[in-house]
C-alpha positions in Angstrom: 93.3 -75.7 256.6 92.3 -74.6 260.1 90.9 -71.0 260.2 91.7 -68.8 263.3 88.9 -68.8 265.8 87.1 -71.8 264.5 86.7 -74.8 266.9 89.0 -77.6 265.6 87.2 -80.6 264.0 88.8 -84.0 264.0 89.8 -85.5 260.6 87.0 -88.0 260.9 84.4 -85.2 260.9 81.8 -85.3 258.1 81.3 -81.5 257.9 81.8 -80.1 254.4 83.8 -76.9 253.8 80.5 -75.0 253.3 79.1 -76.3 256.6 82.3 -75.2 258.4 82.0 -71.7 256.8 78.4 -71.5 257.9 79.4 -72.5 261.5 82.1 -69.7 261.5 79.5 -67.2 260.3 77.0 -68.3 263.0 79.6 -67.8 265.8 80.5 -64.4 264.4 76.8 -63.4 264.4 76.3 -64.5 268.0 79.4 -62.6 269.3 78.5 -59.4 267.5 81.1 -59.6 264.8 80.0 -57.2 262.0 81.1 -59.4 259.2 78.3 -60.5 256.8 78.0 -64.2 255.8 78.7 -64.8 252.1 75.5 -65.3 250.1 76.6 -68.8 249.3 76.4 -69.9 253.0 73.6 -67.6 254.3 71.0 -70.3 254.1 73.3 -72.8 255.8 73.8 -70.3 258.7 70.0 -70.3 259.3 70.0 -74.1 259.1 72.8 -74.2 261.7 71.0 -71.8 264.0 67.8 -74.0 263.8 69.8 -77.1 264.6 71.5 -75.6 267.6 68.1 -74.3 268.9 67.1 -77.9 269.2 69.7 -78.3 271.9 67.7 -76.0 274.2 66.4 -78.4 277.0 64.9 -75.8 279.2 61.4 -77.3 279.0 62.5 -80.8 280.0 62.0 -81.9 283.6 63.8 -85.2 284.1 62.8 -87.8 286.6 64.9 -87.6 289.7 65.5 -91.3 289.9 66.5 -91.3 286.2 68.9 -88.5 286.8 70.5 -90.4 289.7 70.8 -93.5 287.5 72.4 -91.6 284.6 74.8 -90.0 287.0 76.0 -93.2 288.6 76.3 -95.0 285.2 78.4 -92.1 283.9 80.7 -92.1 286.9 81.0 -95.9 286.7 82.0 -95.7 283.0 84.7 -93.2 283.8 86.2 -95.0 286.8 88.8 -97.8 286.9 88.7 -100.6 287.8 85.2 -101.4 286.5 82.5 -103.0 288.6 81.4 -106.6 288.3 78.1 -107.2 286.5 76.4 -108.0 289.8 77.7 -104.9 291.5 76.7 -102.8 288.5 73.2 -104.2 288.7 73.0 -103.5 292.4 74.2 -99.9 291.9 71.5 -99.3 289.2 68.8 -100.8 291.5 70.0 -98.7 294.4 69.8 -95.5 292.3 66.3 -96.3 291.0 65.1 -97.0 294.5 66.1 -93.5 295.7 69.2 -94.9 297.5 67.0 -97.0 299.9 68.4 -100.6 299.9 65.3 -102.0 301.5 63.3 -101.1 298.4 65.5 -103.2 296.0 64.5 -106.7 295.1 65.6 -109.5 297.5 68.3 -111.2 295.4 70.2 -108.0 294.9 69.4 -106.3 298.3 72.6 -107.5 300.2 74.9 -106.0 297.5 72.8 -102.8 297.3 73.0 -102.4 301.1 76.9 -102.8 301.0 77.1 -100.2 298.2 74.9 -97.8 300.2 77.2 -98.0 303.2 80.2 -97.4 301.0 78.6 -94.3 299.6 78.1 -92.9 303.2 81.8 -93.2 303.7 82.9 -91.5 300.5 80.5 -88.6 299.9 81.4 -85.3 301.4 79.4 -82.1 301.5 80.1 -79.3 299.1 78.7 -76.1 297.7 75.9 -76.0 295.2 76.0 -73.3 292.5 73.4 -70.6 292.4 71.4 -70.3 289.1 71.5 -66.5 289.6 75.3 -66.7 289.7 75.4 -68.8 286.5 73.2 -66.2 284.7 75.2 -63.3 286.0 78.5 -64.8 285.0 77.2 -65.6 281.5 75.8 -62.1 281.1 79.1 -60.5 282.1 81.1 -62.8 279.8 78.9 -62.0 276.8 79.0 -58.3 277.6 82.8 -58.5 277.6 82.6 -60.3 274.3 80.6 -57.5 272.7 82.9 -54.8 274.1 86.0 -56.5 273.0 87.0 -55.2 269.5 90.4 -56.9 269.2 91.0 -60.6 268.9 92.5 -62.3 271.9 95.9 -63.7 271.0 97.6 -66.4 273.0 101.3 -66.4 272.5 103.3 -69.3 273.8 106.5 -71.1 272.9 104.5 -73.4 270.7 102.3 -70.8 269.2 102.8 -72.1 265.7 101.2 -75.4 266.7 98.0 -73.9 268.0 95.3 -71.6 266.4 94.6 -68.1 267.6 91.6 -68.0 269.9 88.7 -65.6 269.6 86.8 -64.3 272.6 83.7 -66.0 271.1 85.4 -69.4 271.5 86.2 -68.6 275.2 82.6 -67.6 275.7 81.5 -71.0 274.4 83.9 -72.9 276.6 82.9 -70.9 279.7 79.2 -71.5 278.9 79.7 -75.2 278.5 81.6 -75.4 281.8 79.0 -73.4 283.8 76.1 -75.3 282.4 77.8 -78.6 283.1 78.4 -77.6 286.7 74.8 -76.4 287.2 73.6 -79.8 285.9 76.0 -82.0 287.9 75.9 -80.3 291.3 72.2 -81.0 292.0 72.7 -84.7 291.1 75.8 -84.8 293.4 73.9 -82.9 296.2 71.0 -85.4 295.9 73.5 -88.3 296.3 75.1 -86.7 299.3 71.7 -86.1 301.0 70.7 -89.7 300.3 73.9 -90.8 302.0 73.3 -88.6 305.0 69.7 -89.9 305.4 70.9 -93.5 305.1 73.6 -93.0 307.7 71.1 -91.3 310.1 68.7 -94.2 309.7 71.6 -96.6 310.4 72.4 -94.7 313.6 68.9 -95.0 314.8 68.9 -98.7 314.2 72.1 -98.8 316.3 70.3 -96.8 319.0 67.4 -99.3 318.8 69.8 -102.1 319.7 71.1 -100.1 322.7 67.5 -99.4 323.9 66.7 -103.2 323.6 69.8 -104.2 325.6 69.1 -101.6 328.3 65.4 -102.6 328.5 66.5 -106.3 328.8 68.7 -105.4 331.8 66.2 -103.0 333.5 62.8 -104.7 333.4 61.8 -103.1 330.1 62.3 -99.6 331.3 63.7 -96.8 329.1 66.9 -95.1 330.3 66.3 -92.5 333.0 68.7 -91.3 335.7 67.1 -87.9 336.4 63.8 -88.1 338.3 63.1 -84.4 338.2 64.5 -81.2 336.9 64.5 -79.3 340.2 62.7 -76.2 339.0 65.2 -75.6 336.2 64.6 -76.3 332.5 65.2 -79.9 331.3 67.1 -78.4 328.3 70.0 -77.4 330.6 72.5 -79.7 328.9 75.6 -80.5 330.8 73.8 -80.6 334.2 72.9 -84.3 334.5 70.8 -83.7 337.7 68.1 -81.9 335.7 68.9 -82.4 332.0 66.7 -84.7 330.0 69.5 -85.4 327.5 71.5 -87.1 330.4 68.8 -89.8 330.4 69.6 -91.1 326.9 73.3 -90.4 327.4 73.1 -93.3 329.9 73.2 -95.8 327.0 76.6 -94.6 325.9 78.0 -94.1 329.4 77.0 -97.6 330.4 78.3 -99.1 327.1 75.0 -100.3 325.7 75.9 -98.5 322.5 78.7 -96.4 321.0 78.2 -92.6 321.1 78.4 -92.6 317.3 74.9 -94.2 317.3 73.6 -91.0 318.8 75.4 -88.8 316.3 73.6 -87.8 313.1 75.7 -86.8 310.0 73.5 -83.8 309.7 75.0 -82.3 312.9 78.8 -81.7 312.3 79.3 -80.8 316.0 78.1 -84.1 317.3 80.9 -86.1 319.1 81.2 -89.8 318.1 83.2 -91.1 321.0 83.4 -90.5 324.8 86.2 -88.2 325.8 85.8 -89.2 329.5 84.1 -92.4 330.8 83.0 -90.4 333.9 80.9 -88.1 331.6 77.2 -88.1 332.3 75.9 -85.8 329.6 76.8 -83.9 326.4 78.7 -80.7 327.0 76.5 -78.4 325.1 73.1 -78.3 323.4 74.7 -78.0 319.9 76.4 -81.4 320.3 73.1 -83.3 320.6 71.8 -84.9 317.4 68.6 -86.5 318.6 65.8 -85.4 320.9 64.7 -87.9 323.5 61.2 -88.3 324.9 60.8 -86.0 327.9 61.0 -88.5 330.8 59.4 -86.2 333.5 55.7 -86.3 334.1 53.0 -88.5 335.5 53.9 -91.7 333.6 56.7 -93.2 331.6 56.4 -95.7 328.7 58.2 -99.0 328.5 60.4 -100.1 325.6 57.9 -102.8 324.6 55.0 -100.2 324.5 54.6 -100.7 320.7 50.8 -100.8 321.1 50.8 -97.2 322.4 52.9 -96.1 319.3 55.3 -94.2 321.6 58.0 -92.1 319.9 61.2 -92.4 321.9 63.8 -90.6 319.8 63.7 -88.1 316.9 66.1 -85.9 314.9 66.8 -82.8 317.1 64.0 -80.4 317.8 64.2 -77.0 316.1 61.6 -75.7 318.6 64.0 -76.3 321.5 67.0 -74.9 319.6 65.1 -71.6 319.1 63.2 -71.5 322.4 66.4 -72.0 324.5 67.8 -68.8 322.9 64.6 -66.8 323.5 63.6 -66.7 319.8 60.1 -67.1 318.4 59.5 -70.6 316.9 57.5 -72.2 314.1 55.8 -75.3 315.6 55.7 -76.9 312.1 59.4 -76.4 311.4 61.3 -79.6 310.5 64.6 -80.7 312.1 67.8 -79.0 310.9 69.6 -82.3 310.6 68.4 -82.9 307.0 68.0 -79.4 305.6 64.6 -79.1 307.2 63.1 -81.6 304.8 61.8 -83.9 307.5 63.0 -86.1 310.4 63.5 -89.7 311.4 61.8 -91.0 314.5 62.4 -94.2 316.6 59.4 -95.7 318.2 59.2 -98.0 321.2 59.9 -101.5 320.1 62.5 -100.5 317.5 60.6 -99.3 314.4 62.0 -96.3 312.6 60.0 -93.9 310.3 60.6 -90.8 308.2 58.2 -87.9 308.9 58.0 -85.1 306.3 56.4 -82.9 309.0 56.6 -83.0 312.8 52.9 -83.9 313.0 52.3 -87.7 313.2 49.4 -89.5 311.5 47.4 -89.1 314.7 47.7 -85.3 314.6 50.2 -85.2 317.4 53.1 -82.6 317.2 56.3 -84.3 318.4 57.9 -80.9 319.3 55.1 -79.9 321.8 53.1 -81.3 324.7 49.4 -81.7 324.0 48.1 -78.8 326.1 50.3 -76.3 324.2 49.2 -77.8 320.9 45.6 -77.2 321.8 46.4 -73.6 322.8 48.2 -72.9 319.6 45.3 -74.3 317.5 43.1 -71.6 319.1 45.5 -68.7 318.1 44.7 -66.6 315.0 48.4 -66.6 313.9 50.1 -69.7 315.3 53.1 -69.9 313.0 55.5 -67.6 315.0 55.1 -68.2 318.8 57.1 -68.7 321.9 55.4 -71.8 323.2 57.7 -73.6 325.7 60.1 -72.7 328.6 61.7 -76.1 329.2 59.6 -77.1 332.1 56.7 -78.7 330.2 56.0 -82.5 330.4 54.0 -84.9 328.3 50.3 -85.1 329.2 50.0 -88.9 328.8 51.7 -92.0 327.3 50.4 -91.3 323.8 51.5 -87.6 323.9 54.7 -87.5 321.8 57.0 -84.8 323.2 60.8 -84.9 322.7 63.7 -82.6 323.7 66.2 -81.1 323.7 
């Protein structure tokens, strides 16, 4: 017989009647029910409490790759139709490699690469729950349970077929749902960010092909149409006679690449197609996804300048975004394209690299020209400064400086 308020147990359950009575008594104790457990089951109540305490996994810190692998296997099991054995193996290898197809082994790499591209088309951004919100919600639900003296009765047309629910049961269901959401959202957020990073890297590879084609048609030169910024700042986007961004826009205007190759998924305002083939620049600073090497100054690098380790393109500069609005900046801040976790860079010759900070292995800050870097190093508090005005230029070929 099913008792009111007790979670229903399938007929295949191996719990005895005494264990079921102990479980009811434990739930009543947790919800503040004043009833005392019968002496016959009091020891079983303590046993149930100790067993449920074993479910506390607060001290466990799972490996991120293992969490990703568990998530994709769970989703694969629940989905129809099922994957082939080869695709399932490729998906597992992709998850273990941190969603970087290039790190999977050679025989499975083509399938892993295709699955990675499919993920970039299917994953959309979404909110992530706050742990504080989860704690506050649980606290309020439990407080309501303690204050509630009467049983919650659910009356429907089929009331005879369903047991009456207690507030303790609703607390348990709410807790399970909230904990489940708090566990799954970080995994899904990780998968979404992996997809955005992979798409950004693919865009830079497309830009690399455009640079190669342009250099082949222009004696190895990098794209430049503006020879000087005429006294105004080179971050004046929309004015191609002085804007540095108009230089790299030449690749899209002259059909060396699609504008989508210059659009990072981390910038939702970035256009992916030309609205007017007479257009010579982006319309506003916020539309730009990548910062191009400042092409004004005493010398300009060539596309084949791999020996000089020249950085040509990078995820958009946070220093320019703040400085153009007159705000103080942090010279060590990462690009906003990927949650300020780092930035991709494209070097002359076509190599791409992920930088966890804007400082390269040679100690060069890609957001600033070298003279300003040296001046900031001598300051006592260099973290919040106003270093550039939009008229600075690189000091030399090996001085990485991108904008806007």
